[in-house]
C-alpha positions as CSV (number, residue, x, y, z in Angstrom):
1,M,-9.6,19.4,-81.3
2,D,-8.5,17.3,-84.0
3,S,-6.8,13.5,-83.2
4,A,-3.6,15.1,-84.0
5,A,-3.8,18.1,-81.6
6,I,-5.0,15.4,-78.9
7,L,-2.0,13.6,-79.3
8,R,0.3,16.3,-79.0
9,L,-1.9,17.4,-75.5
10,A,-1.0,14.0,-74.2
11,N,2.5,14.1,-74.9
12,I,2.9,17.3,-73.2
13,R,1.0,16.3,-70.3
14,R,3.3,13.2,-69.8
15,H,5.9,15.6,-68.8
16,I,5.7,17.4,-65.3
17,Q,7.7,20.7,-65.7
18,P,9.3,21.4,-62.6
19,E,9.5,24.6,-61.0
20,P,12.6,27.2,-60.9
21,C,15.5,25.7,-58.7
22,F,15.6,26.1,-54.5
23,S,18.6,25.6,-53.0
24,S,20.6,22.7,-54.2
25,S,17.3,20.6,-55.8
26,H,14.2,21.2,-57.7
27,Y,10.9,20.8,-56.1
28,L,7.6,19.7,-57.4
29,K,4.1,20.6,-55.5
30,G,5.8,22.8,-53.0
31,D,8.2,20.7,-50.9
32,L,6.6,17.8,-51.6
33,I,8.8,15.9,-54.1
34,K,12.6,16.4,-54.5
35,L,14.1,16.3,-58.2
36,S,17.8,16.3,-58.5
37,P,18.8,19.3,-60.6
38,E,20.4,16.3,-63.2
39,V,17.1,14.6,-63.3
40,S,14.9,18.0,-63.7
41,D,17.0,19.1,-66.5
42,A,16.8,16.3,-68.5
43,L,13.3,15.6,-67.6
44,S,12.4,19.5,-68.9
45,K,14.8,18.8,-72.2
46,G,12.8,15.4,-72.9
47,D,16.1,14.2,-72.5
48,A,16.4,10.2,-71.6
49,V,16.2,9.3,-67.4
50,V,15.8,5.6,-66.2
51,A,14.1,5.2,-62.9
52,L,15.9,3.0,-60.4
53,E,14.3,1.6,-57.3
54,S,16.3,1.9,-53.9
55,T,14.9,-1.7,-52.0
56,I,17.7,-3.4,-54.0
57,I,20.0,-1.3,-51.9
58,C,18.6,-1.2,-48.8
59,H,17.4,-5.1,-48.8
60,G,18.6,-6.8,-51.8
61,M,22.6,-7.3,-50.6
62,P,24.4,-6.7,-48.3
63,Y,27.2,-3.8,-47.4
64,P,29.3,-3.0,-49.4
65,Q,28.2,-4.9,-52.2
66,N,24.8,-3.2,-52.5
67,L,26.6,0.5,-53.0
68,E,29.1,-0.7,-55.3
69,T,26.2,-2.4,-57.1
70,A,24.1,0.9,-56.9
71,K,26.8,3.5,-58.5
72,E,28.2,0.7,-61.2
73,I,24.3,0.7,-62.0
74,E,24.2,4.3,-62.3
75,A,27.2,4.6,-64.3
76,I,25.9,2.3,-67.0
77,V,22.9,4.1,-67.2
78,R,25.1,7.6,-67.9
79,D,27.5,5.6,-70.3
80,N,24.6,4.9,-72.8
81,G,23.4,8.2,-72.8
82,A,20.6,8.4,-70.0
83,I,20.4,10.1,-67.0
84,P,19.4,8.0,-63.2
85,A,17.0,9.0,-61.1
86,T,17.2,6.4,-57.9
87,I,14.1,7.3,-55.8
88,A,13.9,6.8,-52.1
89,I,12.1,8.7,-49.5
90,L,14.1,10.4,-47.1
91,E,13.2,12.1,-44.2
92,G,9.4,12.4,-45.5
93,V,10.8,13.3,-48.6
94,P,10.3,11.7,-52.0
95,H,13.9,12.2,-54.1
96,I,13.8,11.1,-57.6
97,G,17.8,11.3,-58.1
98,L,20.4,10.8,-55.2
99,Q,23.1,12.3,-54.6
100,I,26.6,10.0,-53.8
101,E,26.3,10.7,-49.9
102,E,22.4,9.4,-50.1
103,L,23.2,6.6,-52.0
104,E,25.7,5.6,-48.9
105,R,23.6,6.4,-46.0
106,L,21.0,4.1,-47.6
107,A,23.4,1.3,-48.3
108,K,25.0,1.8,-44.9
109,T,21.2,1.8,-43.0
110,G,20.2,-0.9,-44.8
111,A,17.1,-3.3,-43.8
112,Q,16.8,-0.2,-41.1
113,V,15.1,1.5,-43.6
114,R,11.2,0.9,-43.7
115,K,10.4,-1.5,-47.0
116,T,7.9,1.0,-48.9
117,A,5.6,-0.3,-51.8
118,R,2.6,2.2,-52.9
119,R,0.5,1.1,-49.4
120,D,3.4,2.7,-47.2
121,I,4.2,5.5,-49.0
122,A,2.1,8.3,-47.1
123,A,2.5,6.6,-43.9
124,V,6.4,7.1,-44.5
125,V,6.1,10.5,-45.6
126,A,3.9,11.7,-42.4
127,S,5.9,10.3,-40.2
128,R,9.0,11.7,-42.3
129,G,11.0,8.5,-42.0
130,D,13.4,7.1,-44.6
131,G,11.5,4.3,-47.4
132,A,13.5,2.2,-49.9
133,T,11.0,2.1,-52.9
134,T,9.8,-1.2,-54.3
135,V,9.0,-1.8,-57.7
136,S,5.2,-0.5,-57.4
137,A,6.3,2.4,-55.2
138,T,9.1,3.3,-57.6
139,M,6.7,3.2,-60.9
140,F,4.2,5.6,-59.1
141,F,6.7,8.5,-58.4
142,A,8.1,7.9,-61.9
143,S,5.5,7.7,-63.7
144,M,4.2,11.4,-61.6
145,V,6.9,12.9,-63.0
146,G,6.9,11.8,-66.6
147,I,9.7,8.8,-66.1
148,S,8.6,6.0,-68.4
149,V,11.4,3.2,-68.1
150,F,12.3,2.4,-65.1
151,V,14.9,-0.8,-64.5
152,T,15.2,-3.2,-62.0
153,G,16.3,-6.8,-61.3
154,G,13.1,-9.1,-60.9
155,I,9.3,-8.0,-59.7
156,G,7.4,-9.3,-57.0
157,G,4.5,-11.9,-58.1
158,V,2.5,-14.4,-56.6
159,H,3.7,-16.3,-54.0
160,R,4.0,-20.1,-53.8
161,H,0.8,-21.4,-52.3
162,G,-0.8,-18.0,-53.2
163,E,-4.2,-19.5,-53.7
164,Q,-4.0,-20.0,-50.4
165,T,-2.4,-17.3,-48.6
166,M,-3.5,-14.8,-50.9
167,D,-0.1,-13.2,-51.0
168,V,0.1,-11.3,-54.4
169,S,2.4,-8.4,-54.5
170,S,1.5,-4.7,-55.3
171,D,4.3,-4.7,-58.0
172,L,1.5,-6.3,-60.2
173,T,-1.6,-4.6,-59.2
174,E,0.7,-1.3,-60.0
175,L,2.0,-2.6,-63.7
176,G,-1.9,-2.6,-64.3
177,K,-2.6,1.0,-63.6
178,T,0.9,3.1,-63.9
179,P,1.9,3.6,-67.5
180,V,5.5,2.6,-66.8
181,A,8.1,0.0,-68.6
182,V,9.7,-2.2,-66.2
183,V,12.9,-3.7,-67.3
184,S,13.6,-6.8,-65.3
185,A,14.7,-10.1,-65.7
186,G,11.2,-11.7,-65.0
187,A,9.6,-12.5,-61.9
188,K,11.9,-13.9,-58.9
189,S,12.1,-17.7,-59.0
190,I,11.1,-18.0,-55.3
191,L,7.6,-17.0,-56.6
192,D,4.7,-19.0,-58.5
193,I,5.5,-17.8,-62.1
194,P,2.5,-19.1,-63.6
195,R,0.0,-17.6,-61.6
196,T,2.1,-14.2,-61.6
197,L,1.7,-14.3,-65.5
198,E,-2.2,-15.1,-65.2
199,Y,-2.6,-12.2,-62.7
200,L,-0.4,-9.6,-65.3
201,E,-2.6,-10.9,-68.0
202,T,-5.6,-10.1,-66.2
203,Q,-4.3,-6.7,-65.1
204,G,-4.4,-6.3,-68.4
205,V,-0.2,-5.9,-69.2
206,C,1.8,-6.8,-71.8
207,V,4.8,-9.2,-71.0
208,A,7.5,-8.7,-74.0
209,G,10.3,-10.9,-74.0
210,Y,13.6,-9.4,-74.7
211,R,14.9,-11.9,-77.9
212,T,13.1,-14.5,-76.3
213,N,10.0,-16.2,-76.5
214,E,10.2,-17.4,-72.8
215,F,9.7,-15.8,-69.6
216,P,12.8,-15.5,-67.8
217,A,13.1,-16.8,-64.1
218,F,15.0,-14.2,-62.5
219,F,18.4,-16.4,-61.3
220,T,17.7,-18.6,-64.8
221,E,17.1,-17.7,-68.3
222,K,13.8,-20.1,-68.5
223,S,10.7,-20.5,-66.5
224,G,8.7,-22.9,-68.9
225,C,6.2,-19.8,-69.7
226,K,5.7,-18.2,-72.9
227,V,5.5,-14.2,-73.0
228,S,2.8,-12.2,-74.4
229,C,5.1,-10.7,-77.5
230,S,8.7,-10.6,-78.2
231,I,10.5,-7.5,-79.1
232,D,14.4,-7.9,-80.6
233,S,16.0,-4.3,-80.1
234,P,16.1,-1.5,-77.8
235,E,14.2,0.3,-81.0
236,D,11.3,-2.1,-80.8
237,A,10.6,-1.2,-77.1
238,A,10.5,2.2,-77.6
239,R,7.7,1.8,-80.3
240,L,6.3,-0.8,-78.0
241,I,6.1,1.8,-74.7
242,E,5.1,5.0,-77.1
243,A,2.2,2.6,-79.0
244,N,0.7,2.2,-75.2
245,A,1.1,5.5,-74.3
246,K,-0.8,7.2,-77.5
247,L,-3.5,4.5,-76.9
248,N,-3.9,5.7,-73.4
249,L,-3.8,2.2,-72.0
250,R,-2.7,3.7,-68.5
251,T,-1.2,-0.1,-67.8
252,G,2.6,-0.6,-67.7
253,I,4.3,-3.0,-69.6
254,L,7.2,-5.5,-68.4
255,I,9.9,-6.2,-70.7
256,A,11.9,-9.6,-69.3
257,V,15.3,-9.4,-70.3
258,P,16.7,-13.0,-69.4
259,V,20.3,-13.3,-67.5
260,P,23.2,-13.4,-69.6
261,K,24.1,-17.0,-70.1
262,E,27.3,-17.0,-68.6
263,H,25.8,-15.8,-65.2
264,S,22.7,-18.0,-65.2
265,A,22.3,-20.4,-62.2
266,S,21.9,-23.6,-62.5
267,G,17.7,-24.3,-62.8
268,S,18.1,-27.2,-60.2
269,F,20.7,-26.3,-57.9
270,V,18.7,-22.9,-57.2
271,E,15.1,-25.0,-57.3
272,S,16.7,-27.3,-54.5
273,A,17.4,-24.3,-52.5
274,I,14.6,-22.5,-52.9
275,Q,12.4,-25.3,-52.0
276,R,14.7,-25.4,-48.8
277,A,14.0,-21.7,-47.8
278,L,10.6,-21.9,-48.3
279,A,10.2,-25.0,-46.1
280,E,12.1,-22.6,-43.4
281,A,10.2,-19.8,-43.9
282,R,6.8,-21.5,-43.2
283,E,8.5,-23.0,-40.0
284,Q,9.7,-19.6,-38.9
285,N,5.8,-18.0,-39.8
286,I,8.2,-15.7,-41.5
287,K,5.4,-14.0,-44.3
288,G,4.4,-10.8,-46.0
289,S,7.2,-8.0,-46.8
290,A,9.9,-10.0,-45.0
291,E,9.6,-13.5,-47.3
292,T,10.9,-12.3,-50.3
293,P,14.3,-10.5,-48.5
294,F,14.7,-13.6,-46.3
295,L,13.8,-15.9,-49.0
296,L,16.9,-14.1,-50.9
297,S,18.8,-13.9,-48.5
298,R,18.8,-17.5,-47.5
299,V,19.1,-19.0,-51.1
300,N,21.9,-17.2,-51.7
301,Q,23.3,-18.9,-48.7
302,L,22.6,-22.0,-49.6
303,T,24.3,-21.7,-53.1
304,G,27.3,-20.4,-51.7
305,G,26.7,-16.9,-52.9
306,A,25.9,-18.0,-56.6
307,S,22.5,-16.8,-56.8
308,L,24.0,-13.3,-55.5
309,A,26.5,-12.7,-57.9
310,S,23.6,-14.0,-60.5
311,N,21.7,-11.2,-59.0
312,I,24.6,-8.4,-59.5
313,A,25.1,-9.7,-63.0
314,L,21.0,-9.7,-64.1
315,V,20.8,-5.9,-63.0
316,K,23.7,-4.5,-64.5
317,N,22.4,-6.2,-67.8
318,N,19.0,-5.0,-67.4
319,A,20.1,-1.6,-66.8
320,N,22.2,-2.0,-69.8
321,I,19.2,-2.8,-71.8
322,G,16.9,-0.1,-70.1
323,S,19.5,2.4,-70.7
324,K,19.2,1.8,-74.5
325,I,15.6,1.8,-74.4
326,A,15.4,5.1,-72.8
327,V,17.5,7.1,-75.0
328,C,15.6,5.6,-78.2
329,L,12.1,6.0,-76.7
330,A,13.4,9.9,-76.1
331,Q,14.6,10.3,-79.4
332,L,11.6,8.8,-80.7
333,R,9.3,11.5,-78.8
334,A,11.6,14.2,-80.2
335,C,11.0,13.2,-83.7
336,D,7.7,12.9,-83.4
337,Q,7.3,16.3,-81.8
338,V,9.6,18.0,-84.9
339,K,7.0,16.2,-86.8
340,S,4.0,17.8,-85.3
């Protein structure tokens, strides 16, 4: 088999074709995974699809802002020509693409829905529970069904004092083994960003700054750390993703998009709030998966809502750029198929 044939076969295998429609949704592998008809149809045609996480709905912000933001993000994806695929586990079934009533259910239930990383998936499914997927779990499901672009707010990372606690987010190891491009505003500034980038380098993850040479720090545009490469357009990003796929590097790509300048919070102001929140977390012995929601909530309180406003703005900006990237990637792959 020549190299061109091998590449064509790899391209085909990237897309898992859904089985025929049953009732209101498509299924893969029996009833293990449920795709919305819209997402299933888009994947089967090779159209642009953007994965979205559900932890931001349940654990990232309060109701009703979480529901309003989720609907607005999906609308932004659609306006740019892509199909949104919000991912969550409902009654033990992973859903790829949610209906409006399912979004409302998650938003109203909020923090009672289990925060679900990769390690938690089997337990939530086996117990027939509800799970709000984090970056790692969303990447896993997106890759399983052939979605190459995932938009989020910010990734997890190495926690401050992580050299002592060994508290490292599974987002980083997922990026090291799952070929999905994650569009985010960098890592949350409550984390140890230099160590986070060192860990990503160890995992072989390409960290690309979108129109910047500096890694953004979620609420702010700058972290003082450099990215491994810079890209200037959605077309550049699409070519990067496709090169990663064709070379079978089997790693994710982190596309770091700075928060829009007009929505950037003052670095010193946010840092002061972060330091106070970190001290309170230690005093209250808040650790593990509970730490990030606590810190984000407390920082928002201490900044008088400024951090939440920045959070919402940056997620919308990421959705705008990420959906453009997904459309360019779909067009690039369509052209490649025609040429082959």
